C-alpha positions in Angstrom: 1.1 53.8 -25.2 4.4 55.5 -25.7 7.2 53.6 -24.0 8.8 56.7 -22.5 5.4 57.7 -21.0 4.9 54.1 -19.7 8.3 54.2 -18.1 7.6 57.6 -16.5 4.3 56.4 -15.1 5.9 53.2 -13.8 8.5 55.1 -11.9 5.9 57.5 -10.5 3.8 54.5 -9.3 6.9 52.9 -7.7 7.8 56.2 -6.0 4.2 56.7 -4.6 4.1 53.0 -3.5 7.4 53.3 -1.7 6.3 56.4 0.1 2.9 54.8 1.0 4.7 51.8 2.5 6.8 54.1 4.7 3.8 56.2 5.7 1.6 53.1 6.4 4.3 51.7 8.6 4.6 55.0 10.5 0.9 55.2 11.0 0.9 51.6 12.4 3.7 52.4 14.8 1.8 55.3 16.2 -1.3 53.3 16.9 -3.8 53.4 14.1 -3.6 49.8 12.9 -6.6 49.6 10.5 -5.8 52.7 8.5 -2.0 51.9 8.6 -2.7 48.4 7.2 -4.7 49.9 4.3 -2.1 52.4 3.4 0.7 49.8 3.7 -1.2 47.3 1.4 -2.0 50.0 -1.1 1.6 50.9 -1.2 2.7 47.3 -1.8 0.2 46.9 -4.6 1.3 50.2 -6.3 4.9 49.1 -6.0 4.2 45.7 -7.6 2.2 47.3 -10.4 5.0 49.8 -11.0 7.6 47.2 -11.2 5.6 45.0 -13.6 5.0 48.1 -15.8 8.7 49.0 -15.8 9.6 45.4 -16.7 7.5 45.6 -19.9 9.7 48.4 -21.2 13.1 47.9 -22.9 16.3 48.9 -21.0 17.2 52.6 -20.9 19.8 52.4 -23.6 17.1 51.5 -26.1 14.7 54.4 -25.5 13.1 55.8 -28.6 12.8 59.5 -28.4 
C-alpha cells in the first residue's frame, strides 16, 4: 500500500475514532448506557488502530510523492 494513502487512512481513522469517543460519552451522559458504551469502545479501537497505522509510516519530512 502506498505510504501516503496509508497515512491518509490512518489520520481518517484517528479522526473518526476521536469523534466516536466524544459522541459515545455524550450518549452515555444523556442516559443510553449500552449504546454509548458500544460507540465509546468502537471509537477507542479505531483510535488505537489509526495510531498504530500512522506509526508504521516514516515521518512527514520523508514522504515520497
